C-alpha positions as CSV (number, residue, x, y, z in Angstrom):
1,M,-55.1,-81.4,-130.5
2,T,-57.1,-84.6,-129.9
3,Q,-54.0,-86.7,-129.2
4,A,-52.8,-84.0,-126.8
5,I,-56.0,-84.0,-124.9
6,N,-56.2,-87.8,-124.8
7,S,-52.7,-87.9,-123.3
8,A,-54.0,-85.8,-120.5
9,K,-57.0,-88.1,-119.8
10,P,-58.1,-87.9,-116.2
11,A,-57.1,-90.7,-113.9
12,P,-59.5,-93.5,-112.9
13,G,-61.7,-92.7,-110.0
14,V,-62.6,-89.2,-111.2
15,S,-66.4,-88.7,-111.2
16,K,-68.3,-88.0,-114.4
17,E,-69.0,-84.4,-113.5
18,A,-65.4,-83.8,-112.6
19,R,-64.3,-85.2,-116.0
20,R,-66.8,-82.8,-117.6
21,V,-65.3,-79.9,-115.7
22,L,-61.8,-80.9,-116.6
23,A,-62.7,-81.3,-120.2
24,G,-64.5,-77.9,-120.2
25,T,-61.5,-76.0,-118.7
26,L,-59.0,-77.8,-120.9
27,V,-60.9,-77.4,-124.2
28,G,-61.9,-73.8,-123.4
29,T,-58.4,-72.6,-122.5
30,T,-57.0,-74.5,-125.4
31,I,-59.3,-72.5,-127.8
32,E,-58.7,-69.2,-126.0
33,W,-54.9,-69.6,-126.2
34,Y,-55.0,-70.9,-129.8
35,D,-56.5,-67.6,-130.7
36,F,-53.9,-65.7,-128.7
37,F,-50.9,-67.7,-130.0
38,I,-52.0,-67.5,-133.7
39,Y,-51.7,-63.8,-133.4
40,A,-48.4,-63.9,-131.5
41,Q,-46.8,-66.1,-134.2
42,A,-48.3,-64.2,-137.0
43,A,-46.9,-61.0,-135.5
44,G,-43.4,-62.6,-135.7
45,G,-43.9,-63.7,-139.2
46,V,-46.2,-61.7,-141.6
47,L,-48.1,-58.9,-139.8
48,A,-45.3,-56.3,-139.9
49,S,-45.2,-56.2,-143.7
50,L,-49.0,-56.4,-144.0
51,F,-50.1,-53.8,-141.5
52,L,-46.9,-51.6,-141.1
53,A,-45.9,-51.5,-144.7
54,P,-44.2,-48.0,-144.8
55,V,-42.1,-48.8,-141.7
56,A,-41.3,-52.3,-143.0
57,K,-40.0,-50.8,-146.2
58,D,-37.8,-48.2,-144.6
59,N,-36.7,-50.0,-141.5
60,P,-37.6,-53.7,-141.3
61,G,-36.0,-54.1,-137.8
62,L,-38.2,-51.4,-136.3
63,A,-41.3,-52.8,-138.0
64,Q,-40.6,-56.1,-136.4
65,I,-40.2,-54.5,-133.0
66,L,-43.5,-52.6,-133.5
67,S,-45.2,-55.8,-134.6
68,F,-44.1,-57.5,-131.4
69,A,-45.3,-54.5,-129.5
70,T,-48.8,-55.1,-130.7
71,I,-48.7,-58.4,-128.7
72,G,-48.0,-56.4,-125.6
73,I,-50.8,-53.8,-126.2
74,S,-53.4,-56.4,-125.5
75,F,-51.8,-57.3,-122.2
76,L,-52.3,-53.8,-121.0
77,F,-56.1,-54.4,-121.1
78,R,-55.9,-57.8,-119.3
79,P,-56.3,-56.2,-115.9
80,L,-59.5,-54.4,-117.0
81,G,-60.8,-57.8,-118.2
82,A,-59.7,-59.4,-115.0
83,I,-61.4,-56.7,-112.9
84,V,-64.7,-56.9,-114.8
85,A,-64.8,-60.7,-115.2
86,G,-63.4,-61.3,-111.7
87,H,-66.0,-59.0,-110.1
88,L,-68.9,-60.5,-112.1
89,G,-67.5,-64.0,-111.7
90,D,-67.5,-63.6,-107.9
91,R,-71.1,-62.3,-108.1
92,L,-72.7,-64.1,-111.0
93,G,-70.7,-67.3,-111.3
94,R,-67.6,-68.8,-112.8
95,K,-69.5,-70.5,-115.6
96,K,-71.2,-67.4,-117.1
97,M,-67.9,-65.6,-117.3
98,L,-66.2,-68.6,-118.9
99,V,-68.7,-68.7,-121.7
100,F,-68.6,-64.9,-122.2
101,T,-64.8,-64.7,-122.4
102,L,-64.7,-67.6,-124.8
103,V,-67.1,-66.1,-127.3
104,L,-65.5,-62.6,-127.1
105,M,-62.1,-64.0,-127.8
106,G,-63.3,-66.1,-130.7
107,L,-65.2,-63.2,-132.3
108,S,-62.2,-60.8,-132.1
109,T,-59.8,-63.4,-133.4
110,S,-62.1,-64.3,-136.4
111,L,-62.5,-60.6,-137.3
112,I,-58.7,-60.2,-137.5
113,G,-58.8,-62.7,-140.3
114,L,-61.2,-60.4,-142.2
115,L,-59.2,-57.1,-141.7
116,P,-58.0,-55.1,-144.7
117,T,-54.2,-54.6,-144.9
118,Y,-52.3,-51.3,-145.0
119,A,-52.2,-51.6,-148.8
120,Q,-56.0,-51.8,-148.9
121,A,-57.0,-49.3,-146.1
122,G,-54.0,-47.3,-145.1
123,F,-53.6,-46.3,-141.5
124,V,-57.1,-47.6,-140.7
125,A,-55.8,-51.2,-141.0
126,P,-53.4,-51.1,-138.0
127,V,-55.9,-49.1,-136.0
128,L,-58.5,-51.8,-136.5
129,L,-55.9,-54.5,-135.7
130,I,-55.1,-52.8,-132.4
131,L,-58.7,-52.5,-131.4
132,L,-59.3,-56.2,-131.9
133,R,-56.1,-56.9,-130.0
134,I,-57.6,-54.9,-127.1
135,L,-60.7,-57.1,-127.2
136,Q,-58.5,-60.2,-127.2
137,G,-56.6,-58.9,-124.1
138,F,-59.8,-58.0,-122.3
139,S,-61.2,-61.5,-122.8
140,A,-58.0,-63.2,-121.9
141,G,-57.8,-61.3,-118.7
142,G,-61.0,-62.9,-117.4
143,E,-60.5,-66.3,-119.0
144,W,-57.8,-67.9,-116.9
145,G,-59.1,-67.1,-113.5
146,G,-62.5,-68.6,-114.2
147,A,-61.1,-71.8,-115.7
148,A,-58.6,-72.2,-112.9
149,L,-61.2,-71.9,-110.2
150,M,-63.7,-74.2,-111.9
151,A,-61.1,-76.9,-111.9
152,V,-59.6,-76.3,-108.5
153,E,-62.9,-75.7,-106.7
154,H,-64.3,-79.0,-108.0
155,A,-61.3,-80.9,-106.9
156,P,-60.7,-83.0,-103.7
157,S,-58.2,-81.2,-101.5
158,S,-55.6,-83.8,-102.1
159,R,-55.7,-83.5,-105.9
160,R,-56.1,-79.7,-106.5
161,G,-52.7,-79.5,-108.1
162,Y,-53.6,-82.2,-110.6
163,F,-57.1,-80.8,-111.3
164,G,-55.7,-77.3,-111.6
165,A,-53.1,-78.4,-114.2
166,Y,-55.9,-79.0,-116.7
167,P,-56.6,-75.3,-117.5
168,Q,-52.8,-74.9,-117.5
169,I,-52.1,-77.5,-120.1
170,G,-54.6,-75.7,-122.3
171,V,-51.8,-73.2,-122.9
172,P,-49.3,-75.6,-124.5
173,V,-52.1,-77.5,-126.2
174,G,-53.2,-74.2,-127.7
175,M,-49.7,-73.5,-128.8
176,I,-49.3,-76.9,-130.3
177,L,-52.5,-76.5,-132.3
178,A,-51.6,-72.9,-133.4
179,T,-48.0,-73.8,-134.4
180,F,-49.1,-77.0,-136.2
181,T,-51.8,-75.1,-138.1
182,L,-49.2,-72.5,-139.2
183,W,-46.7,-75.2,-140.2
184,A,-49.3,-77.0,-142.3
185,L,-50.4,-73.9,-144.1
186,T,-46.9,-72.5,-144.8
187,A,-45.8,-75.9,-146.1
188,A,-48.9,-76.3,-148.3
189,L,-49.3,-72.7,-149.5
190,G,-45.7,-71.5,-149.8
191,P,-45.4,-67.8,-150.7
192,A,-49.2,-67.5,-150.9
193,F,-49.4,-67.8,-147.1
194,A,-48.0,-64.3,-146.6
195,V,-50.5,-62.9,-149.2
196,W,-53.8,-64.4,-148.1
197,G,-53.2,-67.8,-146.4
198,W,-52.4,-66.1,-143.0
199,R,-56.1,-65.3,-142.7
200,I,-57.1,-69.0,-142.5
201,P,-56.0,-69.8,-139.0
202,F,-57.8,-66.7,-137.6
203,L,-61.0,-67.7,-139.4
204,L,-60.8,-71.3,-138.1
205,S,-61.4,-69.9,-134.7
206,I,-65.1,-69.7,-135.5
207,V,-65.4,-73.5,-135.6
208,L,-63.3,-73.9,-132.4
209,I,-65.5,-71.4,-130.5
210,L,-68.7,-73.4,-131.4
211,V,-67.1,-76.5,-130.0
212,G,-65.9,-74.8,-126.8
213,Y,-69.2,-73.0,-126.3
214,F,-71.3,-76.2,-126.1
215,I,-68.7,-78.0,-123.9
216,R,-68.6,-75.2,-121.4
217,R,-72.4,-74.7,-121.3
218,A,-72.6,-78.4,-120.1
219,V,-70.4,-77.8,-117.1
220,E,-72.1,-77.2,-113.7
221,E,-71.3,-74.2,-111.6
222,S,-68.5,-74.4,-109.1
223,P,-69.6,-75.8,-105.7
224,V,-67.8,-73.0,-103.9
225,F,-69.7,-70.4,-105.8
226,K,-73.0,-72.2,-105.0
227,E,-72.1,-71.7,-101.3
228,L,-71.5,-68.0,-101.9
229,Q,-74.9,-67.7,-103.5
230,E,-76.4,-69.2,-100.4
231,R,-74.6,-66.7,-98.2
232,R,-74.9,-63.6,-100.5
233,R,-74.9,-61.3,-97.5
234,E,-71.2,-62.1,-96.9
235,S,-70.2,-60.8,-100.3
236,S,-71.4,-57.2,-100.5
237,A,-68.3,-55.7,-102.1
238,P,-65.8,-58.4,-103.2
239,L,-63.5,-56.2,-105.3
240,G,-63.1,-53.5,-102.6
241,Q,-62.6,-56.2,-100.0
242,L,-59.9,-57.7,-102.2
243,F,-57.7,-54.6,-102.2
244,R,-58.4,-53.8,-98.5
245,H,-57.4,-57.2,-97.2
246,N,-55.5,-59.1,-99.9
247,A,-53.4,-56.6,-101.7
248,K,-50.2,-58.5,-100.7
249,E,-51.4,-61.7,-102.3
250,V,-52.3,-59.9,-105.5
251,V,-48.7,-58.5,-105.7
252,L,-47.2,-61.9,-104.9
253,T,-49.2,-63.7,-107.6
254,A,-48.1,-61.1,-110.1
255,V,-44.4,-61.4,-109.2
256,I,-44.6,-65.2,-109.3
257,F,-45.9,-65.2,-112.8
258,I,-43.4,-62.8,-114.4
259,A,-40.7,-65.3,-115.4
260,N,-43.0,-68.1,-116.6
261,N,-45.0,-65.7,-118.8
262,A,-41.9,-64.0,-120.2
263,A,-40.2,-67.3,-121.1
264,G,-43.4,-68.8,-122.4
265,Y,-44.0,-65.9,-124.8
266,L,-40.5,-66.3,-126.2
267,L,-41.4,-69.9,-126.9
268,I,-44.7,-68.8,-128.4
269,A,-43.6,-65.8,-130.4
270,Y,-39.9,-65.3,-130.6
271,F,-37.9,-68.5,-131.1
272,A,-39.3,-69.5,-134.4
273,T,-39.0,-65.9,-135.7
274,Y,-35.4,-65.7,-134.6
275,A,-34.5,-69.1,-136.2
276,V,-36.1,-68.2,-139.5
277,K,-35.2,-64.5,-139.9
278,A,-31.9,-64.3,-138.0
279,L,-30.5,-67.8,-138.5
280,K,-32.1,-68.4,-141.9
281,M,-33.4,-71.8,-141.0
282,D,-36.2,-73.4,-143.0
283,Q,-39.6,-72.0,-141.8
284,P,-41.8,-75.1,-142.1
285,T,-39.1,-77.2,-140.4
286,V,-38.7,-74.7,-137.6
287,L,-42.5,-74.5,-137.0
288,L,-42.8,-78.3,-136.9
289,T,-39.9,-78.6,-134.5
290,T,-41.4,-75.9,-132.2
291,T,-44.7,-77.8,-132.2
292,L,-42.9,-81.0,-131.2
293,A,-40.9,-79.3,-128.5
294,S,-44.2,-77.8,-127.1
295,F,-45.3,-81.3,-126.1
296,G,-42.7,-81.1,-123.4
297,W,-44.6,-78.0,-122.0
298,L,-47.8,-80.0,-121.9
299,V,-46.3,-83.1,-120.2
300,F,-44.2,-81.2,-117.6
301,T,-47.1,-78.8,-116.8
302,L,-49.4,-81.8,-116.0
303,W,-46.6,-83.4,-114.1
304,G,-45.9,-80.2,-112.2
305,G,-49.5,-79.9,-111.1
306,A,-49.6,-83.6,-110.0
307,I,-46.3,-83.6,-108.0
308,S,-47.3,-80.3,-106.3
309,D,-50.0,-82.4,-104.5
310,R,-47.0,-84.3,-102.9
311,L,-44.1,-81.9,-102.8
312,G,-46.2,-78.7,-102.2
313,R,-46.9,-75.8,-104.5
314,V,-44.0,-73.6,-103.4
315,R,-41.4,-76.3,-103.6
316,T,-42.5,-77.3,-107.1
317,F,-42.4,-73.7,-108.3
318,Q,-38.9,-73.3,-106.8
319,L,-37.6,-76.3,-108.7
320,G,-39.1,-75.0,-111.9
321,Y,-37.6,-71.5,-111.6
322,A,-34.2,-72.8,-110.5
323,F,-34.1,-75.0,-113.6
324,L,-35.3,-72.1,-115.8
325,A,-32.7,-69.7,-114.4
326,A,-29.9,-72.3,-115.0
327,W,-30.9,-73.1,-118.6
328,A,-31.8,-69.6,-119.8
329,V,-28.3,-68.7,-121.1
330,P,-26.9,-72.1,-122.3
331,M,-29.9,-72.9,-124.5
332,W,-29.0,-70.0,-126.8
333,F,-25.7,-71.5,-127.7
334,L,-27.5,-74.6,-128.9
335,I,-30.0,-72.6,-130.9
336,D,-27.2,-70.6,-132.6
337,T,-25.7,-73.8,-134.1
338,R,-28.5,-73.6,-136.7
339,N,-28.9,-77.4,-136.2
340,I,-32.6,-78.3,-136.0
341,V,-31.9,-81.2,-133.5
342,W,-30.1,-78.8,-131.1
343,Y,-32.9,-76.3,-131.6
344,F,-35.4,-79.0,-130.5
345,V,-33.3,-79.9,-127.5
346,A,-32.9,-76.3,-126.4
347,L,-36.7,-75.7,-126.4
348,F,-37.6,-79.0,-125.0
349,L,-35.4,-78.7,-122.0
350,M,-36.7,-75.2,-121.3
351,T,-40.2,-76.6,-121.1
352,I,-39.1,-78.5,-118.0
353,G,-38.8,-75.3,-116.1
354,L,-41.9,-73.8,-117.8
355,G,-44.0,-76.8,-116.8
356,L,-42.9,-77.1,-113.2
357,S,-43.6,-73.3,-112.7
358,Y,-46.9,-73.4,-114.5
359,G,-48.6,-76.7,-113.5
360,P,-49.2,-75.8,-109.8
361,Q,-50.3,-72.2,-110.5
362,S,-54.0,-72.7,-110.5
363,A,-54.0,-74.5,-107.1
364,L,-51.5,-72.1,-105.5
365,Y,-53.4,-69.0,-106.6
366,A,-56.8,-70.4,-105.6
367,E,-55.4,-71.4,-102.2
368,M,-54.0,-67.9,-101.6
369,F,-57.4,-66.1,-101.6
370,P,-60.6,-66.4,-99.6
371,A,-63.6,-67.7,-101.6
372,K,-65.6,-64.4,-102.1
373,V,-62.7,-62.5,-103.7
374,R,-60.9,-65.5,-105.3
375,Y,-62.0,-65.0,-108.9
376,S,-61.0,-61.3,-108.7
377,G,-57.7,-62.0,-106.9
378,V,-56.4,-64.7,-109.1
379,S,-57.5,-63.0,-112.3
380,I,-56.0,-59.6,-111.5
381,G,-52.8,-61.0,-110.1
382,Y,-52.4,-63.2,-113.2
383,A,-53.1,-60.2,-115.5
384,I,-50.6,-57.9,-113.8
385,G,-48.0,-60.7,-113.9
386,A,-48.6,-61.1,-117.6
387,I,-48.0,-57.4,-118.3
388,L,-44.7,-57.5,-116.3
389,G,-43.7,-60.8,-117.9
390,G,-44.8,-61.7,-121.3
391,A,-46.5,-58.5,-122.7
392,F,-43.3,-57.1,-124.2
393,A,-40.9,-60.1,-123.9
394,P,-40.7,-60.7,-127.7
395,M,-40.1,-57.0,-128.2
396,I,-37.5,-56.8,-125.5
397,A,-35.8,-59.9,-127.0
398,E,-35.7,-58.2,-130.4
399,M,-34.3,-55.0,-128.9
400,L,-31.6,-56.9,-127.1
401,M,-30.6,-58.6,-130.3
402,N,-30.6,-55.4,-132.2
403,G,-28.5,-53.7,-129.5
404,F,-26.0,-56.3,-128.5
405,K,-26.0,-58.7,-131.5
406,A,-25.7,-61.6,-129.0
407,S,-28.6,-64.0,-128.3
408,W,-27.3,-65.0,-124.9
409,T,-28.3,-61.5,-123.6
410,I,-31.9,-62.6,-124.0
411,G,-31.0,-65.6,-121.8
412,V,-29.7,-63.2,-119.1
413,Y,-33.0,-61.3,-119.3
414,I,-35.0,-64.5,-118.7
415,G,-32.6,-65.7,-116.0
416,V,-33.0,-62.5,-114.0
417,A,-36.8,-62.7,-114.4
418,A,-36.6,-66.3,-113.1
419,I,-34.7,-65.2,-110.0
420,V,-37.2,-62.5,-109.3
421,S,-40.1,-64.9,-109.5
422,L,-38.2,-67.5,-107.5
423,V,-37.9,-64.9,-104.7
424,G,-41.6,-64.1,-105.0
425,V,-42.8,-67.6,-104.6
426,S,-40.4,-68.2,-101.8
427,L,-42.2,-65.5,-99.8
428,V,-45.4,-67.5,-99.9
429,K,-46.1,-70.0,-97.1
430,E,-47.1,-73.4,-98.3
431,T,-50.8,-73.5,-99.3
432,K,-51.4,-77.2,-100.0
433,G,-54.5,-78.5,-98.3
434,V,-56.1,-75.2,-97.1
435,D,-59.9,-75.0,-96.9
436,L,-61.2,-73.4,-100.1
437,H,-64.9,-73.1,-98.9
438,V,-66.8,-70.1,-97.8
439,A,-66.0,-70.4,-94.1
440,E,-62.3,-69.7,-95.0
441,A,-63.3,-66.3,-96.4
442,R,-63.7,-64.9,-92.9
443,A,-59.9,-64.5,-92.5
444,D,-56.9,-63.5,-94.6
445,F,-54.7,-66.2,-95.9
446,V,-51.2,-65.2,-95.2
447,G,-49.7,-66.7,-92.1
448,Q,-52.8,-68.8,-91.1
449,H,-52.3,-72.0,-93.1
450,S,-48.6,-72.7,-92.9
451,G,-47.8,-76.3,-92.7
452,E,-51.3,-77.7,-93.4
453,T,-51.5,-80.8,-95.4
454,A,-54.0,-82.4,-97.8
455,D,-56.9,-84.2,-96.4
């Protein structure tokens, strides 16, 4: 994790406070998504047999589908978390919500590591697991919007894409940390990992949360939110105002995110499971290779944010989704060779499309909404897009495999999603360089900032 963060060190000329903001958004989102990804990968590996034992005994395929479905359940509660955190974030501040969501995610993740299994508590075990997943989803729904806005609202207008890429790369860094942890534990513990070792990565979240808490507490509030505090009378009902005046932008942000989130969750939760269970490849080797391929996601996400400051947000997204649509089917023929080198190549190349369609997201979304509803707008749009995209992507992939017995059908699914999101982002007029400050909140975004360039 330290090497990954160092590789994303801010460029010279960035102020001390800006560096603190970037570190706070990166470290915080890394920890949040480590928590989420640990669960996603455990769901693909061990949780079906531990918490759905009767189903796993009679029908292992159905148990795996249900285990992947528990990933999706938490997504259903992201909009609620986005609404609550977005509303309070637009009223109380980005910083307070970031600290709150971080602590809530960490506590719910740690408690999963203490849960009894089905053999110990019967049906109570999966019920408790689902309740903690709901808390994870609620906190994740409010996390991303706050982190994205803290980064983008502190940025100079000509570098919003670069600044906004920092909370984005927290996702691949979180995945790298989660996958590496699982690889180390499975390699060290062997069969004992499935018995008790699976609890360790969940319990480690306690340490990570303490680190993230103190880093985020040191970050100053967003300057745009400080303006809102000074002009409180202009923000009497931000959530109601969002749906009255910016419903179109909420829909577009959701559609834009579908393909990236769906493909991302296959990388997070499905590929390693498919390689180990369906292709019978060595689990520690597969986990290590998935970790290494995920560095591509980190690099191309940071690059995607940076080049969007030159090419524009929309054009960068279009390049990413065009590549993802083109690569979605061919990569499966490489994976099915059962060759670990081709498995790496398949995943690494996919991260090019993932990074280019993820790096500019913070800046694009922030620039699509006026200041006083921005937290609500980006959080709710992001949460809805996550439901439509990644919530049930691993489960859908498993169902396609069970139904068609052909992995390339999963590629068709991702390719179609990429085309849908490509159309969505193409409906947005270029946002690069628009004014993010409070004065801009007097008018709707769409149609008013076309063609503006960075200062």
